[in-house]
C-alpha positions as protocol buffer text, in pm:
chain_id: "A"
residue {
  index: 1
  type: MET
  ca { x: 10168 y: 14347 z: 8264 }
}
residue {
  index: 2
  type: LYS
  ca { x: 10486 y: 14443 z: 8450 }
}
residue {
  index: 3
  type: HIS
  ca { x: 10823 y: 14411 z: 8276 }
}
residue {
  index: 4
  type: SER
  ca { x: 11157 y: 14362 z: 8446 }
}
residue {
  index: 5
  type: SER
  ca { x: 11488 y: 14181 z: 8420 }
}
residue {
  index: 6
  type: GLY
  ca { x: 11697 y: 13967 z: 8650 }
}
residue {
  index: 7
  type: GLU
  ca { x: 12044 y: 13822 z: 8683 }
}
residue {
  index: 8
  type: SER
  ca { x: 11924 y: 13465 z: 8623 }
}
residue {
  index: 9
  type: ILE
  ca { x: 11822 y: 13550 z: 8265 }
}
residue {
  index: 10
  type: ASP
  ca { x: 12020 y: 13406 z: 7974 }
}
residue {
  index: 11
  type: PRO
  ca { x: 11969 y: 13614 z: 7653 }
}
residue {
  index: 12
  type: ARG
  ca { x: 12014 y: 13302 z: 7439 }
}
residue {
  index: 13
  type: GLU
  ca { x: 11726 y: 13133 z: 7622 }
}
residue {
  index: 14
  type: MET
  ca { x: 11513 y: 13446 z: 7581 }
}
residue {
  index: 15
  type: ASP
  ca { x: 11570 y: 13452 z: 7205 }
}
residue {
  index: 16
  type: HIS
  ca { x: 11502 y: 13079 z: 7170 }
}
residue {
  index: 17
  type: TYR
  ca { x: 11162 y: 13094 z: 7341 }
}
residue {
  index: 18
  type: ASP
  ca { x: 11067 y: 13421 z: 7176 }
}
residue {
  index: 19
  type: ARG
  ca { x: 11098 y: 13247 z: 6836 }
}
residue {
  index: 20
  type: LEU
  ca { x: 10885 y: 12955 z: 6953 }
}
residue {
  index: 21
  type: ALA
  ca { x: 10622 y: 13153 z: 7145 }
}
residue {
  index: 22
  type: ALA
  ca { x: 10341 y: 13116 z: 6892 }
}
residue {
  index: 23
  type: SER
  ca { x: 10362 y: 12734 z: 6915 }
}
residue {
  index: 24
  type: TRP
  ca { x: 10286 y: 12691 z: 7287 }
}
residue {
  index: 25
  type: TRP
  ca { x: 9928 y: 12568 z: 7245 }
}
residue {
  index: 26
  type: ASP
  ca { x: 9980 y: 12352 z: 6935 }
}
residue {
  index: 27
  type: PRO
  ca { x: 9970 y: 11991 z: 7068 }
}
residue {
  index: 28
  type: GLU
  ca { x: 10135 y: 11868 z: 6746 }
}
residue {
  index: 29
  type: GLY
  ca { x: 10394 y: 12146 z: 6733 }
}
residue {
  index: 30
  type: PRO
  ca { x: 10742 y: 12176 z: 6886 }
}
residue {
  index: 31
  type: PHE
  ca { x: 10601 y: 12173 z: 7240 }
}
residue {
  index: 32
  type: TRP
  ca { x: 10411 y: 11843 z: 7204 }
}
residue {
  index: 33
  type: PRO
  ca { x: 10637 y: 11668 z: 7461 }
}
residue {
  index: 34
  type: LEU
  ca { x: 10548 y: 11940 z: 7711 }
}
residue {
  index: 35
  type: HIS
  ca { x: 10176 y: 11880 z: 7664 }
}
residue {
  index: 36
  type: GLY
  ca { x: 10222 y: 11511 z: 7741 }
}
residue {
  index: 37
  type: LEU
  ca { x: 10454 y: 11586 z: 8030 }
}
residue {
  index: 38
  type: ASN
  ca { x: 10210 y: 11840 z: 8168 }
}
residue {
  index: 39
  type: ARG
  ca { x: 9932 y: 11583 z: 8199 }
}
residue {
  index: 40
  type: PHE
  ca { x: 10173 y: 11352 z: 8380 }
}
residue {
  index: 41
  type: ARG
  ca { x: 10321 y: 11609 z: 8616 }
}
residue {
  index: 42
  type: VAL
  ca { x: 9982 y: 11755 z: 8709 }
}
residue {
  index: 43
  type: GLN
  ca { x: 9887 y: 11413 z: 8847 }
}
residue {
  index: 44
  type: TYR
  ca { x: 10201 y: 11421 z: 9061 }
}
residue {
  index: 45
  type: LEU
  ca { x: 10141 y: 11778 z: 9182 }
}
residue {
  index: 46
  type: ARG
  ca { x: 9775 y: 11711 z: 9257 }
}
residue {
  index: 47
  type: ALA
  ca { x: 9840 y: 11397 z: 9460 }
}
residue {
  index: 48
  type: ARG
  ca { x: 10129 y: 11548 z: 9659 }
}
residue {
  index: 49
  type: LEU
  ca { x: 9945 y: 11870 z: 9737 }
}
residue {
  index: 50
  type: ILE
  ca { x: 9629 y: 11690 z: 9850 }
}
residue {
  index: 51
  type: GLU
  ca { x: 9839 y: 11481 z: 10086 }
}
residue {
  index: 52
  type: HIS
  ca { x: 10055 y: 11767 z: 10218 }
}
residue {
  index: 53
  type: PHE
  ca { x: 9775 y: 12019 z: 10279 }
}
residue {
  index: 54
  type: HIS
  ca { x: 9511 y: 11757 z: 10372 }
}
residue {
  index: 55
  type: LEU
  ca { x: 9281 y: 11870 z: 10093 }
}
residue {
  index: 56
  type: THR
  ca { x: 8953 y: 11724 z: 9976 }
}
residue {
  index: 57
  type: ASP
  ca { x: 8999 y: 11506 z: 9668 }
}
residue {
  index: 58
  type: ASP
  ca { x: 8729 y: 11655 z: 9445 }
}
residue {
  index: 59
  type: ASP
  ca { x: 8713 y: 11837 z: 9109 }
}
residue {
  index: 60
  type: GLN
  ca { x: 8892 y: 12144 z: 9248 }
}
residue {
  index: 61
  type: PRO
  ca { x: 9111 y: 12013 z: 9530 }
}
residue {
  index: 62
  type: LEU
  ca { x: 9349 y: 12311 z: 9518 }
}
residue {
  index: 63
  type: HIS
  ca { x: 9076 y: 12566 z: 9593 }
}
residue {
  index: 64
  type: GLY
  ca { x: 9218 y: 12842 z: 9810 }
}
residue {
  index: 65
  type: LEU
  ca { x: 9586 y: 12765 z: 9747 }
}
residue {
  index: 66
  type: SER
  ca { x: 9810 y: 13040 z: 9608 }
}
residue {
  index: 67
  type: VAL
  ca { x: 10045 y: 12912 z: 9336 }
}
residue {
  index: 68
  type: LEU
  ca { x: 10344 y: 13085 z: 9174 }
}
residue {
  index: 69
  type: ASP
  ca { x: 10434 y: 12928 z: 8839 }
}
residue {
  index: 70
  type: ILE
  ca { x: 10789 y: 13038 z: 8754 }
}
residue {
  index: 71
  type: GLY
  ca { x: 10881 y: 13029 z: 8385 }
}
residue {
  index: 72
  type: CYS
  ca { x: 10518 y: 12977 z: 8291 }
}
residue {
  index: 73
  type: GLY
  ca { x: 10573 y: 13004 z: 7916 }
}
residue {
  index: 74
  type: GLY
  ca { x: 10242 y: 13005 z: 7731 }
}
residue {
  index: 75
  type: GLY
  ca { x: 10050 y: 12902 z: 8043 }
}
residue {
  index: 76
  type: ILE
  ca { x: 10008 y: 12528 z: 7998 }
}
residue {
  index: 77
  type: LEU
  ca { x: 10077 y: 12439 z: 8362 }
}
residue {
  index: 78
  type: SER
  ca { x: 9927 y: 12760 z: 8501 }
}
residue {
  index: 79
  type: GLU
  ca { x: 9594 y: 12678 z: 8338 }
}
residue {
  index: 80
  type: SER
  ca { x: 9601 y: 12323 z: 8474 }
}
residue {
  index: 81
  type: MET
  ca { x: 9654 y: 12455 z: 8827 }
}
residue {
  index: 82
  type: ALA
  ca { x: 9377 y: 12713 z: 8785 }
}
residue {
  index: 83
  type: ARG
  ca { x: 9135 y: 12445 z: 8666 }
}
residue {
  index: 84
  type: LEU
  ca { x: 9210 y: 12256 z: 8990 }
}
residue {
  index: 85
  type: GLY
  ca { x: 9097 y: 12562 z: 9187 }
}
residue {
  index: 86
  type: ALA
  ca { x: 9426 y: 12736 z: 9268 }
}
residue {
  index: 87
  type: ARG
  ca { x: 9485 y: 13113 z: 9256 }
}
residue {
  index: 88
  type: VAL
  ca { x: 9769 y: 13126 z: 9006 }
}
residue {
  index: 89
  type: THR
  ca { x: 10034 y: 13385 z: 8932 }
}
residue {
  index: 90
  type: GLY
  ca { x: 10252 y: 13306 z: 8631 }
}
residue {
  index: 91
  type: LEU
  ca { x: 10594 y: 13461 z: 8570 }
}
residue {
  index: 92
  type: ASP
  ca { x: 10792 y: 13462 z: 8247 }
}
residue {
  index: 93
  type: PRO
  ca { x: 11059 y: 13704 z: 8118 }
}
residue {
  index: 94
  type: VAL
  ca { x: 10953 y: 13659 z: 7752 }
}
residue {
  index: 95
  type: ALA
  ca { x: 10684 y: 13916 z: 7668 }
}
residue {
  index: 96
  type: ARG
  ca { x: 10540 y: 13713 z: 7378 }
}
residue {
  index: 97
  type: ASN
  ca { x: 10492 y: 13414 z: 7609 }
}
residue {
  index: 98
  type: ILE
  ca { x: 10294 y: 13626 z: 7854 }
}
residue {
  index: 99
  type: ALA
  ca { x: 10079 y: 13779 z: 7579 }
}
residue {
  index: 100
  type: ILE
  ca { x: 9992 y: 13432 z: 7447 }
}
residue {
  index: 101
  type: ALA
  ca { x: 9924 y: 13301 z: 7799 }
}
residue {
  index: 102
  type: GLU
  ca { x: 9692 y: 13594 z: 7876 }
}
residue {
  index: 103
  type: ASP
  ca { x: 9498 y: 13553 z: 7552 }
}
residue {
  index: 104
  type: HIS
  ca { x: 9456 y: 13178 z: 7599 }
}
residue {
  index: 105
  type: ALA
  ca { x: 9345 y: 13213 z: 7962 }
}
residue {
  index: 106
  type: ALA
  ca { x: 9090 y: 13480 z: 7868 }
}
residue {
  index: 107
  type: ALA
  ca { x: 8951 y: 13261 z: 7589 }
}
residue {
  index: 108
  type: SER
  ca { x: 8930 y: 12972 z: 7839 }
}
residue {
  index: 109
  type: GLY
  ca { x: 8751 y: 13180 z: 8101 }
}
residue {
  index: 110
  type: LEU
  ca { x: 9034 y: 13148 z: 8353 }
}
residue {
  index: 111
  type: ALA
  ca { x: 9151 y: 13429 z: 8584 }
}
residue {
  index: 112
  type: ILE
  ca { x: 9532 y: 13398 z: 8601 }
}
residue {
  index: 113
  type: ASP
  ca { x: 9764 y: 13679 z: 8703 }
}
residue {
  index: 114
  type: TYR
  ca { x: 10043 y: 13677 z: 8445 }
}
residue {
  index: 115
  type: ARG
  ca { x: 10353 y: 13894 z: 8490 }
}
residue {
  index: 116
  type: CYS
  ca { x: 10636 y: 13955 z: 8244 }
}
residue {
  index: 117
  type: GLU
  ca { x: 10910 y: 13954 z: 8505 }
}
residue {
  index: 118
  type: THR
  ca { x: 11169 y: 13743 z: 8681 }
}
residue {
  index: 119
  type: VAL
  ca { x: 11132 y: 13580 z: 9021 }
}
residue {
  index: 120
  type: GLU
  ca { x: 11404 y: 13810 z: 9155 }
}
residue {
  index: 121
  type: ALA
  ca { x: 11196 y: 14115 z: 9062 }
}
residue {
  index: 122
  type: HIS
  ca { x: 10859 y: 13972 z: 9166 }
}
residue {
  index: 123
  type: GLU
  ca { x: 10706 y: 14141 z: 9469 }
}
residue {
  index: 124
  type: PRO
  ca { x: 10638 y: 13863 z: 9722 }
}
residue {
  index: 125
  type: LEU
  ca { x: 10280 y: 13780 z: 9809 }
}
residue {
  index: 126
  type: SER
  ca { x: 10191 y: 13892 z: 10161 }
}
residue {
  index: 127
  type: GLY
  ca { x: 10277 y: 13594 z: 10380 }
}
residue {
  index: 128
  type: GLY
  ca { x: 10425 y: 13402 z: 10086 }
}
residue {
  index: 129
  type: TYR
  ca { x: 10283 y: 13158 z: 9831 }
}
residue {
  index: 130
  type: ASP
  ca { x: 10152 y: 12818 z: 9934 }
}
residue {
  index: 131
  type: VAL
  ca { x: 10310 y: 12657 z: 9628 }
}
residue {
  index: 132
  type: VAL
  ca { x: 10602 y: 12753 z: 9401 }
}
residue {
  index: 133
  type: LEU
  ca { x: 10642 y: 12564 z: 9075 }
}
residue {
  index: 134
  type: ASN
  ca { x: 10985 y: 12531 z: 8910 }
}
residue {
  index: 135
  type: MET
  ca { x: 10896 y: 12288 z: 8634 }
}
residue {
  index: 136
  type: GLU
  ca { x: 11147 y: 12256 z: 8350 }
}
residue {
  index: 137
  type: VAL
  ca { x: 11300 y: 12591 z: 8443 }
}
residue {
  index: 138
  type: VAL
  ca { x: 11625 y: 12547 z: 8637 }
}
residue {
  index: 139
  type: GLU
  ca { x: 11805 y: 12404 z: 8332 }
}
residue {
  index: 140
  type: HIS
  ca { x: 11749 y: 12736 z: 8153 }
}
residue {
  index: 141
  type: VAL
  ca { x: 11876 y: 12987 z: 8412 }
}
residue {
  index: 142
  type: GLU
  ca { x: 12214 y: 13130 z: 8500 }
}
residue {
  index: 143
  type: GLY
  ca { x: 12332 y: 13158 z: 8861 }
}
residue {
  index: 144
  type: LEU
  ca { x: 12128 y: 12865 z: 8992 }
}
residue {
  index: 145
  type: PRO
  ca { x: 12196 y: 12910 z: 9368 }
}
residue {
  index: 146
  type: GLY
  ca { x: 12083 y: 13273 z: 9361 }
}
residue {
  index: 147
  type: PHE
  ca { x: 11781 y: 13183 z: 9150 }
}
residue {
  index: 148
  type: LEU
  ca { x: 11670 y: 12910 z: 9391 }
}
residue {
  index: 149
  type: THR
  ca { x: 11724 y: 13143 z: 9688 }
}
residue {
  index: 150
  type: ALA
  ca { x: 11492 y: 13395 z: 9523 }
}
residue {
  index: 151
  type: CYS
  ca { x: 11236 y: 13121 z: 9459 }
}
residue {
  index: 152
  type: ALA
  ca { x: 11250 y: 13004 z: 9820 }
}
residue {
  index: 153
  type: ALA
  ca { x: 11190 y: 13361 z: 9939 }
}
residue {
  index: 154
  type: GLN
  ca { x: 10852 y: 13354 z: 9760 }
}
residue {
  index: 155
  type: LEU
  ca { x: 10736 y: 13053 z: 9963 }
}
residue {
  index: 156
  type: ARG
  ca { x: 10551 y: 13076 z: 10295 }
}
residue {
  index: 157
  type: PRO
  ca { x: 10661 y: 12867 z: 10594 }
}
residue {
  index: 158
  type: GLY
  ca { x: 10517 y: 12520 z: 10547 }
}
residue {
  index: 159
  type: GLY
  ca { x: 10471 y: 12586 z: 10178 }
}
residue {
  index: 160
  type: VAL
  ca { x: 10579 y: 12353 z: 9899 }
}
residue {
  index: 161
  type: MET
  ca { x: 10814 y: 12392 z: 9603 }
}
residue {
  index: 162
  type: PHE
  ca { x: 10827 y: 12151 z: 9312 }
}
residue {
  index: 163
  type: VAL
  ca { x: 11127 y: 12122 z: 9079 }
}
residue {
  index: 164
  type: ALA
  ca { x: 11134 y: 11921 z: 8757 }
}
residue {
  index: 165
  type: THR
  ca { x: 11442 y: 11913 z: 8539 }
}
residue {
  index: 166
  type: ILE
  ca { x: 11706 y: 11705 z: 8357 }
}
residue {
  index: 167
  type: ASN
  ca { x: 12008 y: 11551 z: 8529 }
}
residue {
  index: 168
  type: ARG
  ca { x: 12359 y: 11630 z: 8403 }
}
residue {
  index: 169
  type: THR
  ca { x: 12478 y: 11280 z: 8314 }
}
residue {
  index: 170
  type: PRO
  ca { x: 12617 y: 11114 z: 8001 }
}
residue {
  index: 171
  type: LEU
  ca { x: 12289 y: 10923 z: 7965 }
}
residue {
  index: 172
  type: ALA
  ca { x: 12088 y: 11244 z: 7975 }
}
residue {
  index: 173
  type: ALA
  ca { x: 12321 y: 11400 z: 7719 }
}
residue {
  index: 174
  type: LEU
  ca { x: 12266 y: 11105 z: 7487 }
}
residue {
  index: 175
  type: THR
  ca { x: 11888 y: 11074 z: 7529 }
}
residue {
  index: 176
  type: ALA
  ca { x: 11733 y: 11402 z: 7648 }
}
residue {
  index: 177
  type: LEU
  ca { x: 11961 y: 11621 z: 7438 }
}
residue {
  index: 178
  type: PHE
  ca { x: 12117 y: 11448 z: 7138 }
}
residue {
  index: 179
  type: ALA
  ca { x: 11847 y: 11191 z: 7059 }
}
residue {
  index: 180
  type: ALA
  ca { x: 11549 y: 11410 z: 7149 }
}
residue {
  index: 181
  type: GLU
  ca { x: 11671 y: 11717 z: 6962 }
}
residue {
  index: 182
  type: TYR
  ca { x: 11875 y: 11578 z: 6671 }
}
residue {
  index: 183
  type: ILE
  ca { x: 11757 y: 11222 z: 6601 }
}
residue {
  index: 184
  type: LEU
  ca { x: 11391 y: 11196 z: 6705 }
}
residue {
  index: 185
  type: ARG
  ca { x: 11331 y: 11570 z: 6658 }
}
residue {
  index: 186
  type: TRP
  ca { x: 11103 y: 11573 z: 6964 }
}
residue {
  index: 187
  type: LEU
  ca { x: 11238 y: 11914 z: 7065 }
}
residue {
  index: 188
  type: PRO
  ca { x: 11376 y: 12207 z: 6865 }
}
residue {
  index: 189
  type: LYS
  ca { x: 11756 y: 12204 z: 6833 }
}
residue {
  index: 190
  type: GLY
  ca { x: 11922 y: 12408 z: 7102 }
}
residue {
  index: 191
  type: THR
  ca { x: 11643 y: 12371 z: 7358 }
}
residue {
  index: 192
  type: HIS
  ca { x: 11893 y: 12249 z: 7619 }
}
residue {
  index: 193
  type: GLN
  ca { x: 12259 y: 12313 z: 7692 }
}
residue {
  index: 194
  type: TYR
  ca { x: 12446 y: 12032 z: 7864 }
}
residue {
  index: 195
  type: ARG
  ca { x: 12642 y: 12262 z: 8094 }
}
residue {
  index: 196
  type: LYS
  ca { x: 12317 y: 12398 z: 8240 }
}
residue {
  index: 197
  type: LEU
  ca { x: 12160 y: 12061 z: 8322 }
}
residue {
  index: 198
  type: ARG
  ca { x: 12129 y: 12019 z: 8699 }
}
residue {
  index: 199
  type: ARG
  ca { x: 12235 y: 11730 z: 8919 }
}
residue {
  index: 200
  type: PRO
  ca { x: 11997 y: 11667 z: 9210 }
}
residue {
  index: 201
  type: ALA
  ca { x: 12253 y: 11781 z: 9469 }
}
residue {
  index: 202
  type: GLU
  ca { x: 12287 y: 12114 z: 9286 }
}
residue {
  index: 203
  type: VAL
  ca { x: 11917 y: 12171 z: 9348 }
}
residue {
  index: 204
  type: ARG
  ca { x: 11892 y: 12026 z: 9700 }
}
residue {
  index: 205
  type: GLU
  ca { x: 12182 y: 12222 z: 9852 }
}
residue {
  index: 206
  type: PRO
  ca { x: 12074 y: 12581 z: 9769 }
}
residue {
  index: 207
  type: LEU
  ca { x: 11720 y: 12495 z: 9875 }
}
residue {
  index: 208
  type: ALA
  ca { x: 11839 y: 12348 z: 10205 }
}
residue {
  index: 209
  type: GLU
  ca { x: 12040 y: 12664 z: 10273 }
}
residue {
  index: 210
  type: SER
  ca { x: 11713 y: 12858 z: 10233 }
}
residue {
  index: 211
  type: GLY
  ca { x: 11528 y: 12628 z: 10474 }
}
residue {
  index: 212
  type: VAL
  ca { x: 11353 y: 12429 z: 10202 }
}
residue {
  index: 213
  type: GLU
  ca { x: 11405 y: 12054 z: 10238 }
}
residue {
  index: 214
  type: VAL
  ca { x: 11339 y: 11793 z: 9969 }
}
residue {
  index: 215
  type: VAL
  ca { x: 11085 y: 11542 z: 10103 }
}
residue {
  index: 216
  type: HIS
  ca { x: 11012 y: 11341 z: 9789 }
}
residue {
  index: 217
  type: GLU
  ca { x: 11180 y: 11276 z: 9455 }
}
residue {
  index: 218
  type: THR
  ca { x: 11123 y: 11051 z: 9158 }
}
residue {
  index: 219
  type: GLY
  ca { x: 11270 y: 10980 z: 8819 }
}
residue {
  index: 220
  type: VAL
  ca { x: 11057 y: 11029 z: 8507 }
}
residue {
  index: 221
  type: ALA
  ca { x: 11089 y: 10815 z: 8194 }
}
residue {
  index: 222
  type: LEU
  ca { x: 10941 y: 10855 z: 7846 }
}
residue {
  index: 223
  type: SER
  ca { x: 10873 y: 10561 z: 7617 }
}
residue {
  index: 224
  type: PRO
  ca { x: 10994 y: 10636 z: 7262 }
}
residue {
  index: 225
  type: ILE
  ca { x: 10732 y: 10394 z: 7128 }
}
residue {
  index: 226
  type: THR
  ca { x: 10414 y: 10495 z: 7315 }
}
residue {
  index: 227
  type: ARG
  ca { x: 10528 y: 10852 z: 7395 }
}
residue {
  index: 228
  type: ARG
  ca { x: 10395 y: 10804 z: 7747 }
}
residue {
  index: 229
  type: PHE
  ca { x: 10561 y: 10911 z: 8070 }
}
residue {
  index: 230
  type: ARG
  ca { x: 10604 y: 10696 z: 8379 }
}
residue {
  index: 231
  type: TYR
  ca { x: 10768 y: 10709 z: 8720 }
}
residue {
  index: 232
  type: THR
  ca { x: 11102 y: 10536 z: 8771 }
}
residue {
  index: 233
  type: ARG
  ca { x: 11355 y: 10504 z: 9052 }
}
residue {
  index: 234
  type: ASN
  ca { x: 11626 y: 10600 z: 8806 }
}
residue {
  index: 235
  type: MET
  ca { x: 11690 y: 10976 z: 8822 }
}
residue {
  index: 236
  type: ALA
  ca { x: 11975 y: 10973 z: 8571 }
}
residue {
  index: 237
  type: VAL
  ca { x: 11774 y: 11158 z: 8304 }
}
residue {
  index: 238
  type: ASN
  ca { x: 11454 y: 11336 z: 8410 }
}
residue {
  index: 239
  type: TYR
  ca { x: 11344 y: 11384 z: 8768 }
}
residue {
  index: 240
  type: MET
  ca { x: 11097 y: 11572 z: 8990 }
}
residue {
  index: 241
  type: MET
  ca { x: 11135 y: 11688 z: 9350 }
}
residue {
  index: 242
  type: MET
  ca { x: 10898 y: 11810 z: 9619 }
}
residue {
  index: 243
  type: ALA
  ca { x: 11046 y: 12032 z: 9891 }
}
residue {
  index: 244
  type: VAL
  ca { x: 10888 y: 12193 z: 10200 }
}
residue {
  index: 245
  type: LYS
  ca { x: 10989 y: 12521 z: 10362 }
}
residue {
  index: 246
  type: SER
  ca { x: 11057 y: 12504 z: 10733 }
}
residue {
  index: 247
  type: ALA
  ca { x: 10780 y: 12645 z: 10951 }
}
residue {
  index: 248
  type: ALA
  ca { x: 11041 y: 12801 z: 11182 }
}
């Protein structure tokens, strides 16, 4: 397990997730929204990757694909990708997250390469990764343009990056931050900082400068009654993007 630091790290974020690390795999604990979101986003990732790489739609459609899961936390998404057949490397700067992810993967019989390091410090895979996942990460980093440039450098030509995050709008501040953290108590207080929420253009532009173009995007909505996620054209709160690196 390699340890390193990077300029995108926010010490406040590190402390927050270090305190919560033991709760990653508790579906009724503070990360319950992430478990529900994970099931939803895996459907999106699976469908888009099958279409982009012309894969066979079977039990392990991602067999042979190399996936870098940035900000992997306790490994919830990494394990989902591994179960679909991908070769997964998971990065997270919080050592307790990596320890929990490694233990859970071992108990589940999954071979996942977890690293306690930042994307800036990660040694690129020879030729680059087929897929880079930035799911619920960009709203927690400092220096977003530099971070996204480092992420794009990990991607092979023709490879795919996915970004999922929260828009910086008054509606998002009211629902995804204030209501979710202080009224409904769906998330621990302090999980998000409004200033670090990302408007779509703030993600698209650094990626485009690195030769990674957004080819698909969708809003994501959560019903407060059923606690189920759905797609929506409205990207004012939560959204996901798929971007492809130029083959040139």
